[in-house]
mmCIF entry with sequence, helices, sheets and N, C-alpha, C, O atoms, coordinates in Angstrom:
data_MODEL
# 
_entry.id   MODEL 
# 
_entity.id                         1 
_entity.type                       polymer 
_entity.pdbx_number_of_molecules   1 
# 
_entity_poly.entity_id                      1 
_entity_poly.type                           'polypeptide(L)' 
_entity_poly.nstd_linkage                   no 
_entity_poly.nstd_monomer                   no 
_entity_poly.pdbx_seq_one_letter_code       MPLYTSGCKDMFKINLKNLLNTLKKPGKYNLMTISDEVKKDAKKALDRMLTLV 
_entity_poly.pdbx_seq_one_letter_code_can   MPLYTSGCKDMFKINLKNLLNTLKKPGKYNLMTISDEVKKDAKKALDRMLTLV 
_entity_poly.pdbx_strand_id                 A 
# 
loop_
_entity_poly_seq.entity_id 
_entity_poly_seq.num 
_entity_poly_seq.mon_id 
_entity_poly_seq.hetero 
1 1  MET n 
1 2  PRO n 
1 3  LEU n 
1 4  TYR n 
1 5  THR n 
1 6  SER n 
1 7  GLY n 
1 8  CYS n 
1 9  LYS n 
1 10 ASP n 
1 11 MET n 
1 12 PHE n 
1 13 LYS n 
1 14 ILE n 
1 15 ASN n 
1 16 LEU n 
1 17 LYS n 
1 18 ASN n 
1 19 LEU n 
1 20 LEU n 
1 21 ASN n 
1 22 THR n 
1 23 LEU n 
1 24 LYS n 
1 25 LYS n 
1 26 PRO n 
1 27 GLY n 
1 28 LYS n 
1 29 TYR n 
1 30 ASN n 
1 31 LEU n 
1 32 MET n 
1 33 THR n 
1 34 ILE n 
1 35 SER n 
1 36 ASP n 
1 37 GLU n 
1 38 VAL n 
1 39 LYS n 
1 40 LYS n 
1 41 ASP n 
1 42 ALA n 
1 43 LYS n 
1 44 LYS n 
1 45 ALA n 
1 46 LEU n 
1 47 ASP n 
1 48 ARG n 
1 49 MET n 
1 50 LEU n 
1 51 THR n 
1 52 LEU n 
1 53 VAL n 
# 
_struct_asym.id          A 
_struct_asym.entity_id   1 
# 
loop_
_struct_conf.conf_type_id 
_struct_conf.id 
_struct_conf.pdbx_PDB_helix_id 
_struct_conf.beg_label_comp_id 
_struct_conf.beg_label_asym_id 
_struct_conf.beg_label_seq_id 
_struct_conf.pdbx_beg_PDB_ins_code 
_struct_conf.end_label_comp_id 
_struct_conf.end_label_asym_id 
_struct_conf.end_label_seq_id 
_struct_conf.pdbx_end_PDB_ins_code 
_struct_conf.beg_auth_comp_id 
_struct_conf.beg_auth_asym_id 
_struct_conf.beg_auth_seq_id 
_struct_conf.end_auth_comp_id 
_struct_conf.end_auth_asym_id 
_struct_conf.end_auth_seq_id 
_struct_conf.pdbx_PDB_helix_class 
_struct_conf.details 
_struct_conf.pdbx_PDB_helix_length 
HELX_P HELX_P1 AA1 LYS A 9  ? LYS A 13 ? LYS A 9  LYS A 13 5 ? 5  
HELX_P HELX_P2 AA2 LEU A 16 ? LYS A 24 ? LEU A 16 LYS A 24 1 ? 9  
HELX_P HELX_P3 AA3 ASP A 36 ? THR A 51 ? ASP A 36 THR A 51 1 ? 16 
# 
_struct_conf_type.id          HELX_P 
_struct_conf_type.criteria    ? 
_struct_conf_type.reference   ? 
# 
loop_
_atom_site.group_PDB 
_atom_site.id 
_atom_site.type_symbol 
_atom_site.label_atom_id 
_atom_site.label_alt_id 
_atom_site.label_comp_id 
_atom_site.label_asym_id 
_atom_site.label_entity_id 
_atom_site.label_seq_id 
_atom_site.pdbx_PDB_ins_code 
_atom_site.Cartn_x 
_atom_site.Cartn_y 
_atom_site.Cartn_z 
_atom_site.occupancy 
_atom_site.B_iso_or_equiv 
_atom_site.pdbx_formal_charge 
_atom_site.auth_seq_id 
_atom_site.auth_comp_id 
_atom_site.auth_asym_id 
_atom_site.auth_atom_id 
_atom_site.pdbx_PDB_model_num 
ATOM 1   N N  . MET A 1 1  ? 18.705  17.625  1.750   1.00 0.00 ? 1  MET A N  1 
ATOM 2   C CA . MET A 1 1  ? 18.394  16.610  2.720   1.00 0.00 ? 1  MET A CA 1 
ATOM 3   C C  . MET A 1 1  ? 18.960  15.279  2.216   1.00 0.00 ? 1  MET A C  1 
ATOM 4   O O  . MET A 1 1  ? 18.642  14.873  1.099   1.00 0.00 ? 1  MET A O  1 
ATOM 5   N N  . PRO A 1 2  ? 19.774  14.601  2.994   1.00 0.00 ? 2  PRO A N  1 
ATOM 6   C CA . PRO A 1 2  ? 20.344  13.331  2.545   1.00 0.00 ? 2  PRO A CA 1 
ATOM 7   C C  . PRO A 1 2  ? 19.297  12.217  2.569   1.00 0.00 ? 2  PRO A C  1 
ATOM 8   O O  . PRO A 1 2  ? 18.388  12.217  3.399   1.00 0.00 ? 2  PRO A O  1 
ATOM 9   N N  . LEU A 1 3  ? 19.441  11.283  1.657   1.00 0.00 ? 3  LEU A N  1 
ATOM 10  C CA . LEU A 1 3  ? 18.560  10.124  1.610   1.00 0.00 ? 3  LEU A CA 1 
ATOM 11  C C  . LEU A 1 3  ? 19.193  8.975   2.387   1.00 0.00 ? 3  LEU A C  1 
ATOM 12  O O  . LEU A 1 3  ? 20.412  8.802   2.371   1.00 0.00 ? 3  LEU A O  1 
ATOM 13  N N  . TYR A 1 4  ? 18.371  8.202   3.057   1.00 0.00 ? 4  TYR A N  1 
ATOM 14  C CA . TYR A 1 4  ? 18.854  7.074   3.833   1.00 0.00 ? 4  TYR A CA 1 
ATOM 15  C C  . TYR A 1 4  ? 18.259  5.785   3.291   1.00 0.00 ? 4  TYR A C  1 
ATOM 16  O O  . TYR A 1 4  ? 17.130  5.779   2.800   1.00 0.00 ? 4  TYR A O  1 
ATOM 17  N N  . THR A 1 5  ? 19.001  4.709   3.374   1.00 0.00 ? 5  THR A N  1 
ATOM 18  C CA . THR A 1 5  ? 18.522  3.408   2.948   1.00 0.00 ? 5  THR A CA 1 
ATOM 19  C C  . THR A 1 5  ? 17.511  2.905   3.974   1.00 0.00 ? 5  THR A C  1 
ATOM 20  O O  . THR A 1 5  ? 17.754  2.966   5.179   1.00 0.00 ? 5  THR A O  1 
ATOM 21  N N  . SER A 1 6  ? 16.396  2.416   3.492   1.00 0.00 ? 6  SER A N  1 
ATOM 22  C CA . SER A 1 6  ? 15.375  1.896   4.388   1.00 0.00 ? 6  SER A CA 1 
ATOM 23  C C  . SER A 1 6  ? 15.789  0.522   4.894   1.00 0.00 ? 6  SER A C  1 
ATOM 24  O O  . SER A 1 6  ? 16.314  -0.295  4.138   1.00 0.00 ? 6  SER A O  1 
ATOM 25  N N  . GLY A 1 7  ? 15.550  0.275   6.167   1.00 0.00 ? 7  GLY A N  1 
ATOM 26  C CA . GLY A 1 7  ? 15.852  -1.031  6.740   1.00 0.00 ? 7  GLY A CA 1 
ATOM 27  C C  . GLY A 1 7  ? 14.603  -1.877  6.885   1.00 0.00 ? 7  GLY A C  1 
ATOM 28  O O  . GLY A 1 7  ? 14.611  -2.874  7.607   1.00 0.00 ? 7  GLY A O  1 
ATOM 29  N N  . CYS A 1 8  ? 13.534  -1.496  6.215   1.00 0.00 ? 8  CYS A N  1 
ATOM 30  C CA . CYS A 1 8  ? 12.262  -2.199  6.343   1.00 0.00 ? 8  CYS A CA 1 
ATOM 31  C C  . CYS A 1 8  ? 12.360  -3.587  5.721   1.00 0.00 ? 8  CYS A C  1 
ATOM 32  O O  . CYS A 1 8  ? 12.693  -3.731  4.545   1.00 0.00 ? 8  CYS A O  1 
ATOM 33  N N  . LYS A 1 9  ? 12.066  -4.604  6.526   1.00 0.00 ? 9  LYS A N  1 
ATOM 34  C CA . LYS A 1 9  ? 12.163  -5.989  6.032   1.00 0.00 ? 9  LYS A CA 1 
ATOM 35  C C  . LYS A 1 9  ? 11.139  -6.283  4.942   1.00 0.00 ? 9  LYS A C  1 
ATOM 36  O O  . LYS A 1 9  ? 11.363  -7.157  4.105   1.00 0.00 ? 9  LYS A O  1 
ATOM 37  N N  . ASP A 1 10 ? 10.024  -5.569  4.943   1.00 0.00 ? 10 ASP A N  1 
ATOM 38  C CA . ASP A 1 10 ? 8.987   -5.826  3.950   1.00 0.00 ? 10 ASP A CA 1 
ATOM 39  C C  . ASP A 1 10 ? 9.317   -5.266  2.566   1.00 0.00 ? 10 ASP A C  1 
ATOM 40  O O  . ASP A 1 10 ? 8.772   -5.733  1.566   1.00 0.00 ? 10 ASP A O  1 
ATOM 41  N N  . MET A 1 11 ? 10.191  -4.282  2.502   1.00 0.00 ? 11 MET A N  1 
ATOM 42  C CA . MET A 1 11 ? 10.571  -3.724  1.203   1.00 0.00 ? 11 MET A CA 1 
ATOM 43  C C  . MET A 1 11 ? 11.210  -4.780  0.309   1.00 0.00 ? 11 MET A C  1 
ATOM 44  O O  . MET A 1 11 ? 11.100  -4.705  -0.915  1.00 0.00 ? 11 MET A O  1 
ATOM 45  N N  . PHE A 1 12 ? 11.868  -5.751  0.904   1.00 0.00 ? 12 PHE A N  1 
ATOM 46  C CA . PHE A 1 12 ? 12.540  -6.786  0.115   1.00 0.00 ? 12 PHE A CA 1 
ATOM 47  C C  . PHE A 1 12 ? 11.558  -7.802  -0.449  1.00 0.00 ? 12 PHE A C  1 
ATOM 48  O O  . PHE A 1 12 ? 11.938  -8.635  -1.272  1.00 0.00 ? 12 PHE A O  1 
ATOM 49  N N  . LYS A 1 13 ? 10.307  -7.748  -0.022  1.00 0.00 ? 13 LYS A N  1 
ATOM 50  C CA . LYS A 1 13 ? 9.280   -8.662  -0.538  1.00 0.00 ? 13 LYS A CA 1 
ATOM 51  C C  . LYS A 1 13 ? 8.718   -8.168  -1.865  1.00 0.00 ? 13 LYS A C  1 
ATOM 52  O O  . LYS A 1 13 ? 8.061   -8.924  -2.582  1.00 0.00 ? 13 LYS A O  1 
ATOM 53  N N  . ILE A 1 14 ? 8.972   -6.906  -2.196  1.00 0.00 ? 14 ILE A N  1 
ATOM 54  C CA . ILE A 1 14 ? 8.441   -6.337  -3.435  1.00 0.00 ? 14 ILE A CA 1 
ATOM 55  C C  . ILE A 1 14 ? 9.331   -6.774  -4.598  1.00 0.00 ? 14 ILE A C  1 
ATOM 56  O O  . ILE A 1 14 ? 10.544  -6.565  -4.585  1.00 0.00 ? 14 ILE A O  1 
ATOM 57  N N  . ASN A 1 15 ? 8.709   -7.379  -5.591  1.00 0.00 ? 15 ASN A N  1 
ATOM 58  C CA . ASN A 1 15 ? 9.436   -7.740  -6.804  1.00 0.00 ? 15 ASN A CA 1 
ATOM 59  C C  . ASN A 1 15 ? 8.486   -7.570  -7.987  1.00 0.00 ? 15 ASN A C  1 
ATOM 60  O O  . ASN A 1 15 ? 7.294   -7.326  -7.797  1.00 0.00 ? 15 ASN A O  1 
ATOM 61  N N  . LEU A 1 16 ? 8.996   -7.694  -9.181  1.00 0.00 ? 16 LEU A N  1 
ATOM 62  C CA . LEU A 1 16 ? 8.167   -7.441  -10.364 1.00 0.00 ? 16 LEU A CA 1 
ATOM 63  C C  . LEU A 1 16 ? 6.996   -8.408  -10.483 1.00 0.00 ? 16 LEU A C  1 
ATOM 64  O O  . LEU A 1 16 ? 5.912   -8.019  -10.917 1.00 0.00 ? 16 LEU A O  1 
ATOM 65  N N  . LYS A 1 17 ? 7.207   -9.672  -10.098 1.00 0.00 ? 17 LYS A N  1 
ATOM 66  C CA . LYS A 1 17 ? 6.130   -10.661 -10.193 1.00 0.00 ? 17 LYS A CA 1 
ATOM 67  C C  . LYS A 1 17 ? 4.981   -10.288 -9.247  1.00 0.00 ? 17 LYS A C  1 
ATOM 68  O O  . LYS A 1 17 ? 3.817   -10.311 -9.647  1.00 0.00 ? 17 LYS A O  1 
ATOM 69  N N  . ASN A 1 18 ? 5.307   -9.945  -7.995  1.00 0.00 ? 18 ASN A N  1 
ATOM 70  C CA . ASN A 1 18 ? 4.264   -9.569  -7.039  1.00 0.00 ? 18 ASN A CA 1 
ATOM 71  C C  . ASN A 1 18 ? 3.557   -8.288  -7.458  1.00 0.00 ? 18 ASN A C  1 
ATOM 72  O O  . ASN A 1 18 ? 2.340   -8.173  -7.318  1.00 0.00 ? 18 ASN A O  1 
ATOM 73  N N  . LEU A 1 19 ? 4.307   -7.337  -7.967  1.00 0.00 ? 19 LEU A N  1 
ATOM 74  C CA . LEU A 1 19 ? 3.718   -6.086  -8.428  1.00 0.00 ? 19 LEU A CA 1 
ATOM 75  C C  . LEU A 1 19 ? 2.768   -6.337  -9.593  1.00 0.00 ? 19 LEU A C  1 
ATOM 76  O O  . LEU A 1 19 ? 1.671   -5.781  -9.632  1.00 0.00 ? 19 LEU A O  1 
ATOM 77  N N  . LEU A 1 20 ? 3.182   -7.167  -10.535 1.00 0.00 ? 20 LEU A N  1 
ATOM 78  C CA . LEU A 1 20 ? 2.338   -7.483  -11.688 1.00 0.00 ? 20 LEU A CA 1 
ATOM 79  C C  . LEU A 1 20 ? 1.046   -8.169  -11.246 1.00 0.00 ? 20 LEU A C  1 
ATOM 80  O O  . LEU A 1 20 ? -0.031  -7.830  -11.738 1.00 0.00 ? 20 LEU A O  1 
ATOM 81  N N  . ASN A 1 21 ? 1.143   -9.133  -10.319 1.00 0.00 ? 21 ASN A N  1 
ATOM 82  C CA . ASN A 1 21 ? -0.056  -9.805  -9.815  1.00 0.00 ? 21 ASN A CA 1 
ATOM 83  C C  . ASN A 1 21 ? -1.011  -8.823  -9.150  1.00 0.00 ? 21 ASN A C  1 
ATOM 84  O O  . ASN A 1 21 ? -2.226  -8.919  -9.325  1.00 0.00 ? 21 ASN A O  1 
ATOM 85  N N  . THR A 1 22 ? -0.474  -7.894  -8.401  1.00 0.00 ? 22 THR A N  1 
ATOM 86  C CA . THR A 1 22 ? -1.298  -6.903  -7.719  1.00 0.00 ? 22 THR A CA 1 
ATOM 87  C C  . THR A 1 22 ? -2.007  -6.009  -8.721  1.00 0.00 ? 22 THR A C  1 
ATOM 88  O O  . THR A 1 22 ? -3.178  -5.679  -8.536  1.00 0.00 ? 22 THR A O  1 
ATOM 89  N N  . LEU A 1 23 ? -1.308  -5.612  -9.784  1.00 0.00 ? 23 LEU A N  1 
ATOM 90  C CA . LEU A 1 23 ? -1.908  -4.732  -10.790 1.00 0.00 ? 23 LEU A CA 1 
ATOM 91  C C  . LEU A 1 23 ? -2.926  -5.461  -11.667 1.00 0.00 ? 23 LEU A C  1 
ATOM 92  O O  . LEU A 1 23 ? -3.914  -4.867  -12.097 1.00 0.00 ? 23 LEU A O  1 
ATOM 93  N N  . LYS A 1 24 ? -2.686  -6.749  -11.932 1.00 0.00 ? 24 LYS A N  1 
ATOM 94  C CA . LYS A 1 24 ? -3.595  -7.522  -12.776 1.00 0.00 ? 24 LYS A CA 1 
ATOM 95  C C  . LYS A 1 24 ? -4.884  -7.891  -12.058 1.00 0.00 ? 24 LYS A C  1 
ATOM 96  O O  . LYS A 1 24 ? -5.948  -7.960  -12.674 1.00 0.00 ? 24 LYS A O  1 
ATOM 97  N N  . LYS A 1 25 ? -4.787  -8.128  -10.757 1.00 0.00 ? 25 LYS A N  1 
ATOM 98  C CA . LYS A 1 25 ? -5.944  -8.616  -9.994  1.00 0.00 ? 25 LYS A CA 1 
ATOM 99  C C  . LYS A 1 25 ? -6.176  -7.743  -8.765  1.00 0.00 ? 25 LYS A C  1 
ATOM 100 O O  . LYS A 1 25 ? -5.988  -8.192  -7.635  1.00 0.00 ? 25 LYS A O  1 
ATOM 101 N N  . PRO A 1 26 ? -6.583  -6.500  -8.987  1.00 0.00 ? 26 PRO A N  1 
ATOM 102 C CA . PRO A 1 26 ? -6.806  -5.625  -7.830  1.00 0.00 ? 26 PRO A CA 1 
ATOM 103 C C  . PRO A 1 26 ? -7.900  -6.191  -6.936  1.00 0.00 ? 26 PRO A C  1 
ATOM 104 O O  . PRO A 1 26 ? -8.918  -6.689  -7.417  1.00 0.00 ? 26 PRO A O  1 
ATOM 105 N N  . GLY A 1 27 ? -7.679  -6.107  -5.654  1.00 0.00 ? 27 GLY A N  1 
ATOM 106 C CA . GLY A 1 27 ? -8.649  -6.617  -4.701  1.00 0.00 ? 27 GLY A CA 1 
ATOM 107 C C  . GLY A 1 27 ? -8.424  -8.056  -4.295  1.00 0.00 ? 27 GLY A C  1 
ATOM 108 O O  . GLY A 1 27 ? -9.050  -8.533  -3.348  1.00 0.00 ? 27 GLY A O  1 
ATOM 109 N N  . LYS A 1 28 ? -7.538  -8.766  -4.994  1.00 0.00 ? 28 LYS A N  1 
ATOM 110 C CA . LYS A 1 28 ? -7.266  -10.153 -4.636  1.00 0.00 ? 28 LYS A CA 1 
ATOM 111 C C  . LYS A 1 28 ? -6.040  -10.250 -3.732  1.00 0.00 ? 28 LYS A C  1 
ATOM 112 O O  . LYS A 1 28 ? -5.975  -11.130 -2.874  1.00 0.00 ? 28 LYS A O  1 
ATOM 113 N N  . TYR A 1 29 ? -5.087  -9.373  -3.912  1.00 0.00 ? 29 TYR A N  1 
ATOM 114 C CA . TYR A 1 29 ? -3.850  -9.398  -3.153  1.00 0.00 ? 29 TYR A CA 1 
ATOM 115 C C  . TYR A 1 29 ? -3.746  -8.162  -2.262  1.00 0.00 ? 29 TYR A C  1 
ATOM 116 O O  . TYR A 1 29 ? -4.267  -7.097  -2.593  1.00 0.00 ? 29 TYR A O  1 
ATOM 117 N N  . ASN A 1 30 ? -3.078  -8.317  -1.150  1.00 0.00 ? 30 ASN A N  1 
ATOM 118 C CA . ASN A 1 30 ? -2.712  -7.193  -0.278  1.00 0.00 ? 30 ASN A CA 1 
ATOM 119 C C  . ASN A 1 30 ? -3.905  -6.331  0.139   1.00 0.00 ? 30 ASN A C  1 
ATOM 120 O O  . ASN A 1 30 ? -3.871  -5.108  0.004   1.00 0.00 ? 30 ASN A O  1 
ATOM 121 N N  . LEU A 1 31 ? -4.946  -6.966  0.639   1.00 0.00 ? 31 LEU A N  1 
ATOM 122 C CA . LEU A 1 31 ? -6.114  -6.221  1.088   1.00 0.00 ? 31 LEU A CA 1 
ATOM 123 C C  . LEU A 1 31 ? -5.868  -5.635  2.468   1.00 0.00 ? 31 LEU A C  1 
ATOM 124 O O  . LEU A 1 31 ? -5.243  -6.267  3.320   1.00 0.00 ? 31 LEU A O  1 
ATOM 125 N N  . MET A 1 32 ? -6.361  -4.427  2.681   1.00 0.00 ? 32 MET A N  1 
ATOM 126 C CA . MET A 1 32 ? -6.232  -3.768  3.976   1.00 0.00 ? 32 MET A CA 1 
ATOM 127 C C  . MET A 1 32 ? -7.553  -3.104  4.323   1.00 0.00 ? 32 MET A C  1 
ATOM 128 O O  . MET A 1 32 ? -8.324  -2.712  3.447   1.00 0.00 ? 32 MET A O  1 
ATOM 129 N N  . THR A 1 33 ? -7.793  -2.989  5.614   1.00 0.00 ? 33 THR A N  1 
ATOM 130 C CA . THR A 1 33 ? -8.940  -2.243  6.097   1.00 0.00 ? 33 THR A CA 1 
ATOM 131 C C  . THR A 1 33 ? -8.407  -0.984  6.768   1.00 0.00 ? 33 THR A C  1 
ATOM 132 O O  . THR A 1 33 ? -7.553  -1.052  7.652   1.00 0.00 ? 33 THR A O  1 
ATOM 133 N N  . ILE A 1 34 ? -8.918  0.160   6.340   1.00 0.00 ? 34 ILE A N  1 
ATOM 134 C CA . ILE A 1 34 ? -8.427  1.443   6.836   1.00 0.00 ? 34 ILE A CA 1 
ATOM 135 C C  . ILE A 1 34 ? -9.612  2.221   7.396   1.00 0.00 ? 34 ILE A C  1 
ATOM 136 O O  . ILE A 1 34 ? -10.674 2.305   6.779   1.00 0.00 ? 34 ILE A O  1 
ATOM 137 N N  . SER A 1 35 ? -9.406  2.781   8.565   1.00 0.00 ? 35 SER A N  1 
ATOM 138 C CA . SER A 1 35 ? -10.486 3.552   9.197   1.00 0.00 ? 35 SER A CA 1 
ATOM 139 C C  . SER A 1 35 ? -10.778 4.812   8.393   1.00 0.00 ? 35 SER A C  1 
ATOM 140 O O  . SER A 1 35 ? -9.931  5.305   7.648   1.00 0.00 ? 35 SER A O  1 
ATOM 141 N N  . ASP A 1 36 ? -11.989 5.318   8.558   1.00 0.00 ? 36 ASP A N  1 
ATOM 142 C CA . ASP A 1 36 ? -12.385 6.537   7.855   1.00 0.00 ? 36 ASP A CA 1 
ATOM 143 C C  . ASP A 1 36 ? -11.509 7.723   8.243   1.00 0.00 ? 36 ASP A C  1 
ATOM 144 O O  . ASP A 1 36 ? -11.226 8.586   7.411   1.00 0.00 ? 36 ASP A O  1 
ATOM 145 N N  . GLU A 1 37 ? -11.078 7.768   9.502   1.00 0.00 ? 37 GLU A N  1 
ATOM 146 C CA . GLU A 1 37 ? -10.219 8.862   9.954   1.00 0.00 ? 37 GLU A CA 1 
ATOM 147 C C  . GLU A 1 37 ? -8.875  8.841   9.233   1.00 0.00 ? 37 GLU A C  1 
ATOM 148 O O  . GLU A 1 37 ? -8.371  9.886   8.824   1.00 0.00 ? 37 GLU A O  1 
ATOM 149 N N  . VAL A 1 38 ? -8.295  7.649   9.076   1.00 0.00 ? 38 VAL A N  1 
ATOM 150 C CA . VAL A 1 38 ? -7.018  7.526   8.373   1.00 0.00 ? 38 VAL A CA 1 
ATOM 151 C C  . VAL A 1 38 ? -7.200  7.888   6.899   1.00 0.00 ? 38 VAL A C  1 
ATOM 152 O O  . VAL A 1 38 ? -6.350  8.559   6.313   1.00 0.00 ? 38 VAL A O  1 
ATOM 153 N N  . LYS A 1 39 ? -8.301  7.445   6.304   1.00 0.00 ? 39 LYS A N  1 
ATOM 154 C CA . LYS A 1 39 ? -8.571  7.782   4.902   1.00 0.00 ? 39 LYS A CA 1 
ATOM 155 C C  . LYS A 1 39 ? -8.655  9.294   4.714   1.00 0.00 ? 39 LYS A C  1 
ATOM 156 O O  . LYS A 1 39 ? -8.113  9.844   3.756   1.00 0.00 ? 39 LYS A O  1 
ATOM 157 N N  . LYS A 1 40 ? -9.338  9.949   5.635   1.00 0.00 ? 40 LYS A N  1 
ATOM 158 C CA . LYS A 1 40 ? -9.506  11.393  5.552   1.00 0.00 ? 40 LYS A CA 1 
ATOM 159 C C  . LYS A 1 40 ? -8.155  12.104  5.625   1.00 0.00 ? 40 LYS A C  1 
ATOM 160 O O  . LYS A 1 40 ? -7.879  13.007  4.835   1.00 0.00 ? 40 LYS A O  1 
ATOM 161 N N  . ASP A 1 41 ? -7.316  11.689  6.580   1.00 0.00 ? 41 ASP A N  1 
ATOM 162 C CA . ASP A 1 41 ? -5.988  12.299  6.722   1.00 0.00 ? 41 ASP A CA 1 
ATOM 163 C C  . ASP A 1 41 ? -5.101  12.010  5.509   1.00 0.00 ? 41 ASP A C  1 
ATOM 164 O O  . ASP A 1 41 ? -4.358  12.879  5.054   1.00 0.00 ? 41 ASP A O  1 
ATOM 165 N N  . ALA A 1 42 ? -5.186  10.788  4.995   1.00 0.00 ? 42 ALA A N  1 
ATOM 166 C CA . ALA A 1 42 ? -4.377  10.419  3.829   1.00 0.00 ? 42 ALA A CA 1 
ATOM 167 C C  . ALA A 1 42 ? -4.799  11.230  2.601   1.00 0.00 ? 42 ALA A C  1 
ATOM 168 O O  . ALA A 1 42 ? -3.952  11.683  1.832   1.00 0.00 ? 42 ALA A O  1 
ATOM 169 N N  . LYS A 1 43 ? -6.101  11.409  2.424   1.00 0.00 ? 43 LYS A N  1 
ATOM 170 C CA . LYS A 1 43 ? -6.582  12.193  1.284   1.00 0.00 ? 43 LYS A CA 1 
ATOM 171 C C  . LYS A 1 43 ? -6.107  13.636  1.391   1.00 0.00 ? 43 LYS A C  1 
ATOM 172 O O  . LYS A 1 43 ? -5.728  14.248  0.393   1.00 0.00 ? 43 LYS A O  1 
ATOM 173 N N  . LYS A 1 44 ? -6.130  14.169  2.592   1.00 0.00 ? 44 LYS A N  1 
ATOM 174 C CA . LYS A 1 44 ? -5.671  15.537  2.809   1.00 0.00 ? 44 LYS A CA 1 
ATOM 175 C C  . LYS A 1 44 ? -4.194  15.666  2.413   1.00 0.00 ? 44 LYS A C  1 
ATOM 176 O O  . LYS A 1 44 ? -3.809  16.624  1.742   1.00 0.00 ? 44 LYS A O  1 
ATOM 177 N N  . ALA A 1 45 ? -3.374  14.697  2.833   1.00 0.00 ? 45 ALA A N  1 
ATOM 178 C CA . ALA A 1 45 ? -1.947  14.722  2.514   1.00 0.00 ? 45 ALA A CA 1 
ATOM 179 C C  . ALA A 1 45 ? -1.718  14.592  1.009   1.00 0.00 ? 45 ALA A C  1 
ATOM 180 O O  . ALA A 1 45 ? -0.898  15.312  0.439   1.00 0.00 ? 45 ALA A O  1 
ATOM 181 N N  . LEU A 1 46 ? -2.444  13.672  0.364   1.00 0.00 ? 46 LEU A N  1 
ATOM 182 C CA . LEU A 1 46 ? -2.299  13.488  -1.082  1.00 0.00 ? 46 LEU A CA 1 
ATOM 183 C C  . LEU A 1 46 ? -2.741  14.735  -1.850  1.00 0.00 ? 46 LEU A C  1 
ATOM 184 O O  . LEU A 1 46 ? -2.094  15.135  -2.818  1.00 0.00 ? 46 LEU A O  1 
ATOM 185 N N  . ASP A 1 47 ? -3.838  15.340  -1.417  1.00 0.00 ? 47 ASP A N  1 
ATOM 186 C CA . ASP A 1 47 ? -4.302  16.567  -2.073  1.00 0.00 ? 47 ASP A CA 1 
ATOM 187 C C  . ASP A 1 47 ? -3.242  17.664  -1.991  1.00 0.00 ? 47 ASP A C  1 
ATOM 188 O O  . ASP A 1 47 ? -3.007  18.385  -2.962  1.00 0.00 ? 47 ASP A O  1 
ATOM 189 N N  . ARG A 1 48 ? -2.602  17.784  -0.822  1.00 0.00 ? 48 ARG A N  1 
ATOM 190 C CA . ARG A 1 48 ? -1.548  18.784  -0.665  1.00 0.00 ? 48 ARG A CA 1 
ATOM 191 C C  . ARG A 1 48 ? -0.376  18.499  -1.598  1.00 0.00 ? 48 ARG A C  1 
ATOM 192 O O  . ARG A 1 48 ? 0.163   19.412  -2.224  1.00 0.00 ? 48 ARG A O  1 
ATOM 193 N N  . MET A 1 49 ? 0.015   17.238  -1.688  1.00 0.00 ? 49 MET A N  1 
ATOM 194 C CA . MET A 1 49 ? 1.147   16.869  -2.561  1.00 0.00 ? 49 MET A CA 1 
ATOM 195 C C  . MET A 1 49 ? 0.819   17.146  -4.019  1.00 0.00 ? 49 MET A C  1 
ATOM 196 O O  . MET A 1 49 ? 1.667   17.632  -4.769  1.00 0.00 ? 49 MET A O  1 
ATOM 197 N N  . LEU A 1 50 ? -0.411  16.839  -4.424  1.00 0.00 ? 50 LEU A N  1 
ATOM 198 C CA . LEU A 1 50 ? -0.780  17.014  -5.825  1.00 0.00 ? 50 LEU A CA 1 
ATOM 199 C C  . LEU A 1 50 ? -0.915  18.477  -6.215  1.00 0.00 ? 50 LEU A C  1 
ATOM 200 O O  . LEU A 1 50 ? -0.776  18.808  -7.392  1.00 0.00 ? 50 LEU A O  1 
ATOM 201 N N  . THR A 1 51 ? -1.177  19.347  -5.279  1.00 0.00 ? 51 THR A N  1 
ATOM 202 C CA . THR A 1 51 ? -1.236  20.779  -5.597  1.00 0.00 ? 51 THR A CA 1 
ATOM 203 C C  . THR A 1 51 ? 0.155   21.327  -5.876  1.00 0.00 ? 51 THR A C  1 
ATOM 204 O O  . THR A 1 51 ? 0.297   22.379  -6.501  1.00 0.00 ? 51 THR A O  1 
ATOM 205 N N  . LEU A 1 52 ? 1.183   20.620  -5.416  1.00 0.00 ? 52 LEU A N  1 
ATOM 206 C CA . LEU A 1 52 ? 2.557   21.065  -5.654  1.00 0.00 ? 52 LEU A CA 1 
ATOM 207 C C  . LEU A 1 52 ? 3.047   20.677  -7.044  1.00 0.00 ? 52 LEU A C  1 
ATOM 208 O O  . LEU A 1 52 ? 4.040   21.228  -7.520  1.00 0.00 ? 52 LEU A O  1 
ATOM 209 N N  . VAL A 1 53 ? 2.378   19.753  -7.693  1.00 0.00 ? 53 VAL A N  1 
ATOM 210 C CA . VAL A 1 53 ? 2.834   19.251  -8.992  1.00 0.00 ? 53 VAL A CA 1 
ATOM 211 C C  . VAL A 1 53 ? 2.436   20.185  -10.099 1.00 0.00 ? 53 VAL A C  1 
ATOM 212 O O  . VAL A 1 53 ? 2.735   19.925  -11.264 1.00 0.00 ? 53 VAL A O  1 
# 
């Protein structure tokens, strides 16, 4: 399967400084609210991926 370059404008906002701030101060940066239904589906997908490792 060929890989394609992402055209997402937000990907260019990620840099080492922002990543470091996010890791140092969890909960202060980039907060999101996610519904329980989305959490459930995301956990299911992650569980499937981790069983492949």
